[in-house]
C-alpha positions as CSV (number, residue, x, y, z in Angstrom):
1,M,-4.4,14.6,6.8
2,N,-4.9,15.2,3.1
3,I,-3.1,13.0,0.5
4,L,-2.9,13.7,-3.2
5,I,-1.9,10.8,-5.4
6,V,-1.0,11.3,-9.0
7,G,-2.6,8.2,-10.5
8,P,-1.3,6.0,-13.3
9,S,-2.3,6.3,-16.9
10,W,-3.2,2.7,-17.5
11,V,-6.4,0.8,-16.5
12,G,-4.7,-2.2,-14.9
13,D,-2.3,0.1,-13.0
14,M,-5.2,2.2,-11.7
15,V,-7.1,-0.9,-10.5
16,M,-3.9,-2.2,-8.8
17,A,-3.4,1.2,-7.1
18,Q,-6.4,0.5,-5.0
19,T,-4.2,-1.7,-2.8
20,L,-2.1,1.4,-2.0
21,F,-5.2,3.4,-1.2
22,Q,-6.4,0.7,1.1
23,C,-3.1,0.5,2.9
24,L,-3.0,4.3,3.4
25,K,-6.6,4.2,4.9
26,Q,-5.6,1.3,7.2
27,R,-2.6,3.2,8.6
28,H,-4.3,6.6,8.6
29,P,-8.0,6.1,8.9
30,Q,-8.8,9.8,9.1
31,C,-6.9,10.7,5.9
32,A,-8.6,12.0,2.8
33,I,-7.3,10.6,-0.4
34,D,-7.7,12.5,-3.6
35,V,-6.4,11.1,-6.9
36,L,-5.2,13.3,-9.9
37,A,-5.6,11.1,-13.0
38,P,-6.9,11.0,-16.6
39,E,-10.6,11.7,-17.0
40,W,-11.3,8.1,-18.3
41,S,-10.3,6.8,-14.8
42,R,-13.1,8.7,-13.0
43,P,-15.6,5.9,-13.1
44,I,-13.0,3.5,-11.6
45,L,-12.0,5.9,-8.9
46,E,-15.6,6.7,-7.9
47,R,-16.1,3.0,-7.1
48,M,-13.2,3.0,-4.7
49,P,-14.5,3.8,-1.2
50,E,-11.0,4.9,-0.1
51,V,-10.9,7.8,-2.6
52,R,-12.6,11.0,-1.5
53,K,-12.3,12.8,-4.9
54,A,-11.1,12.0,-8.4
55,L,-9.5,15.0,-10.0
56,S,-9.2,15.1,-13.8
57,F,-5.7,15.6,-15.2
58,P,-6.2,17.6,-18.4
59,L,-3.0,16.3,-20.2
60,G,-2.8,13.3,-22.5
61,H,-0.3,10.5,-21.9
62,G,3.2,11.6,-22.8
63,A,2.3,15.3,-23.1
64,L,5.0,17.4,-21.5
65,E,3.3,20.9,-21.3
66,L,5.4,22.1,-18.4
67,A,3.5,25.4,-17.9
68,T,0.2,23.4,-17.5
69,R,1.8,21.0,-15.1
70,R,3.2,23.9,-13.0
71,R,-0.2,25.6,-12.9
72,I,-1.8,22.3,-11.7
73,G,0.8,21.9,-9.1
74,K,0.1,25.2,-7.5
């Protein structure tokens, strides 16, 4: 099972999200968790053993840019 999580945009929220990643891994040990988040969060995510891949989200906090979001979603 592959799981994509859209990560939060704040440092504290990203750190606290690790609890979610741990719970998912406990319930579904074979799952692969990827996190779509701001580039600044990559070093944090790379230290979380539950996360397979950190994907960089190219939009800034509060940016709407619907066409870009749609392209990423596909």
